[in-house]
N, C-alpha and C positions, 0 to 999 in steps of 0.2 A: 436623418433630417426630416422633419415633418413636411408633408406635401403642402403646397400653398395654393389656395383657391382664390382667384380674383372674381368679383361679382360686379356687374354694372347694370344700373337701371335708371330711368328717368320717368318722372310723373308726379302724381299727387301722393298723399300719404298711403292711400290704398294700394298704390303701385309699389311702394317701398317696403311696407310693413312685412309682407310675406318673405321678402329677401332677407330682412333682418332675422326673421324666425329661422330660416334655413341657415344663415350664417352662424347664428347662435348654436344650432344643433351640430353644425360642422365643427365649430370650435370645441364643443363639449366632447366630440369624438376624437379630438387631438390634432385637427388641422389648423394651419395658419390661414386666416381669412382676412381679406380686405374688401370692403364694400364701397363702391364709388357711386355717388349721385350728387344732387345739388345741395347747396349749403343749408337749405331749409331743414334738412333732416340730420344734420351733424349731431345735435344733442341727443336725439332719439337713438341713433346708431351707437355712439360712444357710451350712452347710458346702459347699453347691454354688453359693454366690454368688447365691442367690435371695432377694429381699425377702420377709420373713415378716410375716404379720399374724395376731394372735391372735384366734381365734373362740371361745375358752373355755379353761378351765384344764387338765383332765386326762381324756382318754378312758380311759386305763389304769385310773384309780381307779374309773370307772363300770363297766368290764368285770370288774374283779377283786372287786367287792363281793360279800358273802355272798348277797344277794338274787338276783343274777344267777346265781350258782352253783346256788342252789336251783331257780331257774326252769329251768335246763338239765338238772338231775339229778333233780328231784323233781316239782314241780308248776308248769308254765308258767301254768296258769289262775289259781292263787292268787297268784303273784308278778308276773304280767304287768302288772296295773293300776298298781302302784307304780313299776315300771320305765318304763311308758309316761309317767307323770307326770314322772318325772325326765328322760326323753328329750325331752319337750316343753319343759321348762325349758332344756335344752341347746340345742334348736333356736331358742328365743326369743332367748337371749343371742347365739348365733352370727349370727342374722339382723341384730340391731342392730349388731353389730360389722362385719358384711359390708357394711351400708349405707354406713358410713363408708369402708370399704376400696375400694368400687367407684366412688366419686366420681372423675370424670375418666377412667374407663376407656372404651375403644372397643369392648370385647367382654368377655363373661363366660363362662368355661368352668366348668361346675358338675357336681357329683355328685348322684345321686338324693337323698342325705341333706341336701343343701343346695338343695333345689328352690325355697326362698324366693328365691333369686337370680334365678329367672325373673321374679318380681314386681319385683325391683330393676331388672332390665333393662328391663321395661316402663316403670317410672317414669322411668328415665334415657334411654329411647328408644335403646337399643343392643341388638345381637343377643346372645341367650343361646345357648350350645351345650352340650348335655348330653354328658358323658363317662361311659360305662358300662364296667365291668370284666367284665361278664358279659352274656349276651343277655337283655334285659328287654322289648324291644318284642314285642308280641303276635304269635304265629305259630301256625299249625295243624300245623307240621312236628314240633314237640316241645313238651312241657309246660314250664311255668315252671321256672326252674332250681332253685328251692327245693323242688320236688316230688320225692319219693323213693318210687318204686314202679313198678308196671307201667303201660304206656300203653294206652289204649283207643281209639285212632284220632284222626283229625284234629279232630273236633268237640270231644271231651273235652280234647284238647291245648289248644285255643283257650280253653275255659272255665276252665282253671287260671289264666289271666292275670287273671281277675276278682279274685283275691287282691290284685292291685295296687290295685284300686279301694278296698278296705278300708284299705290302707296309705295311700292318698292322703287319705282322710278324716282319718286320724291326723295327717298333716302339715298339712292344710288348717286345722285348728282354730286353731293359732297363726298361720298365714299370713294368714288374713283379718283377724285383729286387727292384725297388723303392717302389712298393706296400708292399713288405715284410719288407724292412729295414726302410722305412720312415713313412709308414702309418699304419703298422700293419695289412695289408689285405692279404687274400689268393690270389694266382695267378688268373688271369682272365680265366674263363672257356667259356664265351660267349661274345657276343658284337662285336664291331667294331668301326669304326670312327663315325657311326651314330646310334649306339645302346649302351644302358647301359650294365653293367656287367650281368644283369639278362636277357638280350636279348630284352628288350623293346626299341622301337624307341625313340631316343632323338629328342627334338625339334630342328629344323635346320632353321636358318635364311639365305636365299640365297640373298646376297646383290648385286643384279643386277635387271634390269627391265624385266618384261615379254614382253615388246615391243621388246627387243633385243633377249631374250631367253625364249620362252613361257614355262610355267610350264607343265611338263609331266603329262598326265592324270593318269598314274599308280604309281605316287609317293604317299607315305603315307601322311595322313592329317597333320602330324607333320612337314612336310617340306614345308616352306612358302617362296614364292618369294616376297620380300618386296619392291623392287626398290633400286636404287643405294644409297649408303651413301656418299654423296659428301661433301668434306671438302673445304670451301671457303678459299682463300688465306688471310693470316693476316699479311703478310710481308710488304705490301704497295709497292710491286714491280712495277716498271714502266720501259719502255725502256730507255736505256742509250742514251746519245747524239749521240754516234757512231751508235747505232742501229737505231735511228730515221733517221740519215743521210742515212744509207743503205736503209731503207724503202722508203725514198723520191726519190731515184734514179731510181725507176722502179715500175712495177706492183707487187702486193702482192706475196711474196715468198711462197714456200712449205716448211713445217717443215720436217726434217729428224732426227731421233734419236732412239736409242735402249735402252733407260732407264737405268736400272740397270744390263743390260746384256753386260759385257765387252769383250765377246769372239770374237776372230778374228779381232782385231782392225786394223791390217795392211791390211787385205783383204777388210774389210768394207770400209776403207778409199780409197783404190784403185778403188773399184767399184763405190763409190760415185763420185770421181773426174772424172772418165771416163764418167759416166752417165750424169753428168751436162754438160760436153763438148758436148756430143751427143745431148742432149735436147736443150741446149742453154738458159735455164731459170735460175731462182734465187732460192736459198734455204737458210733456216736457220737451222743450225745444233745444236742439243742439245747433249752435250758430255756425260751426265750421269756419270756413273762410269768408263768411259774411253774407250768406244767402237769406238771412232773416233779420229784420229790424225789431229788436225786443221792446223798444220804447212804445211801439204802437200796439202792444198786446196786453190783454187784461191780466194783472197779476193774480187775480182770484182763481182763474182757470188755467193759467199758463205759467210755467216756471222755465226760465231761460238759463242754460248752462253754456258758458263760453267754450270750454273744452273738458272732455272726460273720456277715458278709455271705454270703448263700447263693451268690451267683455266684462266690465264692472257696472257701467251705467245701466245696461239692459237687464240686469238682475232686478231692477226696481220698477220695471214697466211691464205692462200686460201685452203690448204689441208694439210694432215699429213701422213707421212710415219713412221711407228714404228714397234716394235717387237710384238705387240699384247697383252701386259700385260693388265689385267682386268682394272686397274686404268687409264692407258693411253688411252685405247679404250673408256672408259666411258667419259673421259675429252674431247676427240675429238668429239664424237657423241653428247654430251650435247651442244657443241658450233656449232653443225651443219656442221662440217667439213668433206668432203669426205676423205676417208681413204684407204691407201694401207698397208696391214700387211705383215711383213716379219718374220714369227714365228721361234722361236728357240727351245722352250721346254715347257713342262707342258701344261697349258691350252691355250697357244698362238695360236696353230692351230685352236682351236674351235672358238675363237673370230674372227680370220681372216676369217673363213668360214662364220660366221654369218654376218659380215659386208658386205661380197660379196653377200650373199643370200638376204640381205635387200636392195640391189641395191645402197649401199652407197660407193662403191669403187671397184677396180679391184680384180680379183681372187688372193688370197694370194699365195706367193711363198716362200718356205723355204729358210732360209739364205744360206744354203750350195748349193742351186741351183740358187741363184740369180746371174745375170750377169749384166754388165753395160747396155746392150741393153734392158734387161727386166726392169731394174729400170728406164731407160730413157723413155720407153713407159709408165710406170706407172705414172711418173711425168707429162708427157704430158696429160694423161687421167685425172688426178686430176685437172689439170689446165684448161681443155677445155670441159669436159663431163658435159653437162647441167643436165642430168638425175641424175648423182651422186650428184651434188650440190643440186638439188631440193629435192631428197629423204633424204639426210642428214639433210637439214634444217628443213624439216617437222618432222623428227624423233627427232631432237634436241628440237624443241618447245614442243613436247609431253613429253620428258624426263624431261625438266625443270619444268613441272607442277606437277611432282611426289614428294612425301615426303617419301623417303625410310627409313630414320632414324626414323621418326615418326611412320611409320608402324611397324618397328622392336621393338620399345619401347612398343607398344601395346601388342605384343606377349610376350615380357619379363615380363611385368606386369601381364599378364594372367597366365603365367607359375608359377611365384612366388606366386600368390594368390591361385592357385589350388594345389600347391605342398603339398604332404603328406609325413611326415617323414617315415623312414623305420619301426620304431616301430608301427606307425599307420597302415601301409600297412600289417604288419604281423598280427595285430589284426583283420583286415577286412576279 
């Protein structure tokens, strides 16, 4: 009988897509795979022939709500408590659904946002494996990826990871209730996002390339950098006749889009419109979940696309401007496109900094500090800087030679083969 792998993740499309890529590679290797997430992504997952399991209704509705926008643009302190309560309700429902999904599984691959599956794995006595799309294991070599600002040495770098402890408390509140009610387990006494309940390190698959983010030397051996898990487009997307006509009217445009980050649509649109007027070039705008209002942009210099797979769309542009999500960053770098990152939250500042340090684009500028003049200068640099183009193309060729999903599967197989049940460990 084939081994069954259960996978669980919550988030936006960039958080889901790599898991679909890994699930697809596992299925091709002969495994039975089920992927649980919110209903927003059912069509994408089943479109690749992967079994889908609902962990909740809509992440898009949660991210697009007015309270989230206010938290990002006005007061995080005032709006955060309400968002946290909603987030915990999402986690509670997802955990209860995941409990059913994981019955009969031989292994669970999880995201930090679904860390309750570590408890499920404990209850079912199967190995849990964490999958991280950004470096989150504590290190003294660089600060936590959500940190934005100057670094002050190895000790302070290490201290920034204490933020994870606060976030762990937030996730543990519903987890301990679920451990008792759903799984018949005692409350967690040890552990964390990357440790089991008994305090032992969990195997962690870091789903990005060492070429982009080198593996810290002080990480535990259980934390492996595999390379990106890239999901090829299966929609057959091609440029429309209108888009082809736009491309034919001038030189290659620059892509601008903020993915699943819908915050500040009015301001984003005003900045983009003025920046294009200052620069004088051409852009393709990806609307994503609503971060740009296309009716306010000039059709002569701007072409707006509602949705298109990045691995196809980016073939038609000279450079990319985006929010710095891990998936969008990977797509641009894989195609060798110079990149300007306008980070908004979470790991986006880190990826923007890495793009800049690799010489593949201008220094990142946070969205709240972005001006039309800054964006116009960045668009000009992406269009004309030969060093950016050369460095990005070289990196892209190296990334395309990697097999991140294949490397991840080797680790998963090794963990399953060497897993000892809790009764075996007690006897040892």
